N, C-alpha and C positions, 0 to 999 in steps of 0.2 A: 715655063711657068714658075721660075724661081724669083717671083717679084716680092719685094719687101712689102710690109704692111703699108708704109707710107705711100709707096708707089701705087699700090692697089687703090688706096683711098683717093689719090690724085686722079687715077683713071676713072674711078666711080664718079667723082665730081664732074669730070669732063663730059661724061655720058649722061649727066642729068639724073643720076641715081634712080634708074628705072626700077620699078617694083620687082622684088625678087622673093615675094612671099612664098612660103612653103618650102624653100630650099634649106637644107641643113647647113649650119655654119661650121666650117672646119677650123681647127686650131691652126694658128700661124705663129710667127715670131712674137713672143710676149711684148706687150706695150712698153714695159720698163727697159727693154734692151734693144728695141727695133731701131734701125737706122735707115735714113732715106737720102735722096739726092737734094738738089737745091729747091725743088718744087714739091708741093704737097704738104700734108700735115706733119708737123714736128711737135711731138709731145714735150710739154714744158719740163724743164729739169727738176723743178720742185715736185712734180707729180711722179716722175721717174724715181726720185729718191724715196717718196712715200711708199710706192709700190715695192721697191727693193727692200725697204726696211720693215715691210709688213704693217705699216701704220694704218689706222682706220681710214678707209676711203670715204670721202664726203661727196655724195651725189645730190644735186638739187633739181627738183622738177618745178619750173616756173610756169604756173598756170595763169591764164589771162584774167581770171576772176575766181579766186578760191571760195568766195561767198556763194557761188552757184551750187545748187543741189547736185549738179552733175559732177562736181569736184569730189564729192564724198566717196563714190566707188573708185575713182582714180586714186585717191589717197589710200584707200584700203588695199588696192593692188600694189601700190608703191611700197606700203609697209610690209606686205607679204614677201615681195621681192627682196627687200632689205634684210629681213630676218633670214630668209632662205640662203642668201648669197653673202651674208656677213659684211654688209656695208652700212654706212650711216646715210639714210635718205630722208629728205624733208621736202614738203611742198611749200613753195613761196609764191608771191604774186600780189598784185594790187587789188584791194577790194573796190569793186565798181568797174574794173576792166579798163582803166586808163592806160593807154599805151606808153605815154611819157613816163609814168610812174614805174611801169614794168621795166622800161629801158634803164632808168636811173638805178633801180635796184640791181639789175644784172651787171651794169657797169661797175658798181661798187664791189660786187662779189668777184668780178674778174680782176679788178685792180688790187684787191686784198690778197690774192693768190692763196686762198684758203679752201677752195673747192677743187675736186679732182675730176668731176664729170658733170655735164649740164644738159638737161632736156627742157625745151621751151614749147609752150603752146601760145601762139602769137595773138595778142589783142589786135595787132595790125601787122600784116606781112611787110609792108613797106617800112614801117617804123622799126621793126626788129631785124631787118636785113643787116644793117650796119653793126648792131651789137652781136649778132651771130658771127659775123666776120671777125669782130674784135676777139671773141672767145676762141675762134678757130686759129687766128693768127697768134694768140697768146699761148697756144699749145694745150688748150682745154678741150677734150673730146666733147663735141656738141651735136645733139640731134634734136629733131622736132617730134612732138607727139600731139595727138588729138587734132591739131590744125597744121597742115603741111605748109612748108615754105620752100618749094622746090628750086627757086631761083637764087636761094641764099647759099652760104657755105656750110649748111648743115651736112653732117656725115651720114645721115639716115633719117627715116621717118617711121614712127609707130602710130598706126591709126587706120581709120576708115578712108577709102577712096571717096572723097566727098562728092565729086561730080557723078561718079557711078551710083552713089547712094541717092542722089537727087533723081537720077533716071529711074532707079528702083522704086522710089516713092511715086513717081508719075505712073509707072506701070501698074502699081498696086491700086492707085486711085482710079485708073481706067477700069480695072477689074471690078472695083466697088460700084462705080457709076453705071456699069453695064449699058453703055451706049448713050446715056443721058447727056444732053448738051446744055451749056449755060455758063454762068460766071463761076470762077474758082478764085476765092480770096486767099492770098498767101501772106503769112505773117512771120516775123522774125524778131528776136530780142535785140538784134544788131544787124540791120539790113546792109550796113556798109562794111561789115567785117569780111575778111577774105573767105572764111569758112562758109559764111552765108551766101556770098556771091557764087562760090563753087557749087554749092547744093542747088541754088536757084538756076544756075546755068544747066546743070544736069536735068533738073525738073522741066525746064522749058524744052530741052532737047527731047525728053521723053514724051512730051505732049504735042510734039510737032505733028501737024495735019490731023489733030484730034477733033478740031472744031470747037474746043473749049476756049473761053475768054478768060485769060489770067489777069487778075487785078492785084497789083502789088509788085514786090514785097512791101508790106506795111511794117514800119518800125514800131515795135511796142515798148521797147526798153525792158529792163530786167525786173523792175519793182512790180510785184504782183498786182496791186490795186491799180497802178497806172496802166499796166498791160491789159488788164480786164477792161478798163474804161476805154482804151484805144480800140480794142476789138469790138466793144459794144457800139461805139460811134461809127466805126467802119462798117459793121454789118447792118447798121440802121441805114447807112447811105447805099449799101448794096443789098437791099432787102430781097432781091430776086436771085441771090447767089445760091448755088446748089451744093457747094463744098467749101469748107474752111481747112486750109492746109498750113501746117507749121513746119519751119525749117529747123526747129530745136525743141528741147524738152520743156522749156519754161513758158514760151508763148503757147505751146500745145496745151498745157494744163490750164492756162488762163482762158484759152479758147473753149476748152471742154467745160470749164466752170460756167462760161457764158451760155453755152448750148444748153446745159442743164437748167440754169436759172431762168432762161428765157423761154423754156418750153420747146426749143428747136431741136433737141436731141432726137435722132431718128428721122428728122425731116431734112436736116442739112448734114451731109456726110463730112467726116473729119478724119484726117490722117496726119501723122507727124513722126517725131523721133523720140527715142529713149524710153526706158522702162522705170520711171519714177514710181514711188508708192501710189501717188494720186493717179497716175496714168493707168496703173493696174486696176484701180477702183473704177475709173471711167470706162475702161475696156470691159470689165466684168458686168458693168451696169448698162452696157449698150449705148453709152454716150458718144464714144468714138469708135471708129471701125477697126483701125489697126495702128501699130507703131513699128518703127525699125530700130533695132538695138545695134550699137556700134562697139559693144564690149568695153566699157570704160575701165573696169577693174583690170582687164587684160592689158589695156593701154598703159596703165600705171606700172603693172608688173613687168611688161616687156621693155619699157623705157629703162627701168633700173637694170634689168638683165643685160640688155645690149651694152650698156656702159660698164657694168661690173665685169662682164665676160671679156670685154675689150681690154680693160685695165689689168685684170688679173691674169688672163690667159692669152691675150693678143688675138682673141677671136675677131674675125673681120666683121665690121658693122654692116648689116644689110637691112633693108626696109622690111617691116612687118605689117601686113594688112590684117586688121582685126575684123574685117568683114561686115556684112549687113544682114542681120537676121530679122525676118518679118515675124512680128508677134501679133497674134490675134486672140480672140476669146478662147479659141480651141487649144492653143498651146501656151498661153500666158502662165499657167501654173507650173510649167517646166522651166521657165526662164528666170534667172536670178534678178531680183529687184535691184535697180541701180540707185541706191540711196538709203 
């Protein structure tokens, strides 16, 4: 078991970086002095020098759309981690979630050789795979957070198992419906995104043989009024639907607003994700049935921690599952608001 850090990372990449949540990370050879063979990760010389000289370490979290309300708690967790661990951390990313803009920003950072660790939340898995490889090959420690990219060269992942969370949502919906059959309308702010596809895949698996008819996922976009209008027109076309399901925070609150304003609250069941301030109000008011939290503040904190611990102490990077907490009217008061 006398493997170097780089060799361990090479093995981990080969095995597909299986989830190792809950395991304690043991200290290994410090990143500034670790040496490896011809394959696997090789830390950039300029990063080694910065660590050895005790220079401020710069970590960047590239989020696919920092304008989203969900980015707020991630940023808060990131800032807490930076303060606790003594590094410089900053959230970056394109407003509007354009994958090409995210890639261009990341390529500039990599080429400038001014960052020491990088965490990315992909606007598009396929689009970001090459730039993740570029960072890895350039010797910059690179992980994913919030949205997983398991087929890339990422060295680890911090976030919720999205397929499993979709299955959990399906299970909770079945409990809410209590055997009722009919149409279930599914909405998403970005139905083509990898995270959305993963959740929808899990949701479909969870509803297998349930007898429910799934409509969607319907793409609402992120702009609140446009999302509301899309849901309004969709539900008018599916007037016999018994449930409105969201795969994210923002289409969930748009759907809840429609339920409230249309007088359908309590008549059409609604479940979704995240614990935004509006979501809490809708939960308490009986407009929606439940939501699932993925711990966004913990995602921001753990992303910084994985990279800082690796750089400063040589701690092996391992995946961190931030879980899926079901939040209802009964326990919402005990759950941190995500925003």
